[in-house]
Each structure stands twice: as structure tokens, then as C-alpha cells.
N, C-alpha and C positions, 0 to 999 in steps of 0.2 A: 378168463380161462377157456371159455367155450368159443367155438367158431360160429359166428352168426352171419347171415346174409347181409350184403351192403345196404339193402333197402329197409333194414329193420327200423321200426319206429318205437316210441315209448309204449305203444299198446300191442305191438305184434312181435313175433319172434319167441323162441323158446324161453320158458320161465319155469321155475321149480318151487314147489311147496316143500319145506323141509321140517323135519322133527329131529332136534339135536338133544339127546339126553346127556346130562352131566355124568362124570365118572364117580364122583365122591358122594353124591347125594341123589335122592329120587326126585330130581328136578329136570325139566326139559324146556327147550325153547321151540316155539312154532313161528314160522314166518315164510316169506317167499323172496326169491332172489333170482336174477338172471345168472349170476355167477356165484354158486354156493361156496366155492373155495375163497373167493375174495370176501364174501360176507362173513365167513368164519374167522378169517384173519382180522377183520375189523372188530370182531367181538373180543378176541383174546389173542395175544401174540403167539401163545403156545396152545392153540385151539385143539391140536391133535392129542394133547395130554389132558386138557380140561374136559373136552367132550369125548364120549365113547362112540367112535365112528363105526364100530362093529354093531352097535345097536341103533344107529341113526338111519334115517330113510329119506328119500326124495320122491316126490311125484312130479313127473315131467309133463308140462302142458305146452300147448302151442301158442297161447296168448297170455299176456299179463292179467287181463281181466278174469280169465278162468282161474289162474292161480290165486288171485285176490279173493274170488268167490269161495274157493275151497278153504282158504285160510280163514275167512270170516266164519264159515260154517263150523269149522273145527273149534275156533275160539268160543263161539257161542255155545257149542255142545259141552265144552268143558269149563265154562266160565266160573263155576263154583270152586274150581281147583286152582285159580290164579294166585300167584305169589309174586313177590318182588324179585327183581333180577339179582343174582348173586353179586356180592361186592367185588369179586375178582374180575367181573366183566367191565369192559370200557363203557361207562355209563352213557356216553353220547351215542353209542351204537346199540345199546341194550334194547331200546324200544319199550313202550308201555303196553301192559296187558298181553305180553307175549310169553310169559313164563308160567309154568304149571307144575304141580307136584302130585305124585302118586297116580299118574294116569298112563304111564308109558305103554303097556300092552293095548289098552283101549284106544289110545291115540294112533298107534301104528295100524290097528285094525280099521279104524275110521278112515285113515288116509288110503289104505288099500281099497276099501269099499268105494271111496270117491273115485279112485282110478278105474275101477271096474265099471262104475256108472258112466264115466266120461269116455272110457276107452283109451286111457292114457297109462303108460307103464309106471310101475313102482320100482324104484331102485333101492334094494336093501340086500345086504348091508351097504351103507354109504361108502365104506372104505374100499370095497371091491369096485364100485362104480368109479370112484375117484382114481384108483389105480389104472383102470382101463382108459380113462380119459387122458391121463398123463402119459401112459405107455404109447399112445398114438403119436406123441410129439416128443419122444424121449431124446432124439438126436438134437433137436432145437434146444431142449432143456439143458442137455449136457453142455452145449456151446455157451448158453447163457451163464451157467455156473462158472465155467472157465473164465469168461469175460469178467464176471463179477469178482472172482478171486483176483484176477490181474489188477483190477481197479483198487481192491482192498490192499493188495500188496504194495502198490505204488503209494497209496495214502499212508500205509503203516510207517514208511520211512520219511514222509514229507509233509504230513498233515497233522492237525490237532488230534491228540490221543483220544479225546472223548468222541469226536466224530468217527474216527476209525473203529473204536469199540462198538459204537451203535450199529455201524454197517456190518461189522463182523458178526455181531449178535443176530442181526436180522437174517443174514445168510445161514447161520447155523440153525436158526429156528426153521427156516424153509427146508434145509436138508433133513432135519429131524422129522418134519412133517411128511416129506416124501418117503423117508425110510419107514415111517409108522404105517403107511398104507401098502408097504411091500414093494415099492418101486426099486428095482435093482440099478442103482446109479454108480456105486463105487467102481465097478469094473470099467465104466465108461469115462472116468475122470483121470486126469493126468497125475503123475507122481507127486507133483508139487501140491496139488489140491488135497490129495489123500493124506500127505504128510501134515498139512495145515489142519485138517479136520482132526487128526489124532493128537498132534503135539503143539499146534499153534506155530507162530514164527520163531525160529531159532535166532537168538540175538548173538 
């Protein structure tokens, strides 16, 4: 999702420490990622509904090692509040010792304090930051959606129904996620895509 310089290595380049609170329970996930959007997608196909992005936050750092150090300090500070990952989360992506209960205000405050100490910006709420990131590339995004729809339409009449359904579902999840952060996409999409979003394919 993020634009990175071509000389980025595994240890350099922008990296983020994130706090993701769940909507339905007082549980949150801490971690770090180069691409928070991709990380959330890996955790749950409907991450925008599972996590409360209006209460989530990111600390932006210049290097992976700095993000790792902040994450390590946060986990150490709140170790007594560790819990198991929710069962709805994809377990291969869930991570160990990364879920905590009952500490949301304290964790956000600690992340903000780390940013002040290091001179790095805190992005909160996460939904606003995500919207700004996507808004900068909305034309490319609209083109991608149109292309994806055209592929799905071709598959709908020529491919296995299960494969088509999975690809349709994935696109709908993405559209829902972009809508959830306030990205105004509908007016940029063609009539065929808008019709499909509302009614599916007419047989």
C-alpha cells in the first residue's frame, strides 16, 4: 500500500507500530508492519468490521529496528494483560504474545509517548490516515477496480462458479473496507460496476 524508495532493505524504510482494538470486545493487537493495510487483511478478510479503526493508531518510524524496539517495549509493559488471539482471526497470521485485554487507553498513551521520545508522528485515528493514503492514489484505485470487475464478469460466464464467487467476495470485501474509511469511490466507478455492487449479475 505504501510507496517506498527502490533502495529499501529489510532493515530500512518506513515501518509502523500499530494498535488495533477489536469492536466487540476489550481486546487489541499490537505489532509492527511495513504495510498496515496488508497486515490487517492477513488477519481478517473483513478487518474493517472486526477492528475498530476509529480507535486504532499507528506510530510511523524510519526503520524496522525502531519499530521492533517500540513494539517490544509495549509488549513488555503490558505483559500481564496478554490473552490468546480471538478465534475469528486467521491463526497463521495472529502471532504469539500480541493480544491484550483491558489496556486500550494506556496502550495508546504509551504509543504516543514513544513517538514523542523518538520524534515520530502518531497517526490516530487510523481510519483517517488510511483514507488520506488511499485518496492520494484514488484514480489508480478506480482503474484497478474497473479492471478487476471486468475479469470477474468474464469469469462469471466462463469459469467455475466457486472460483468466481471467491473473487467476487474478495472485491466486495475491499470495496466495503474502502467505504468504511470514508473513501468516495462510487462516483468514480462505471455504471456496470455500480449495478453489480447493488444487484450482482443479472441472469
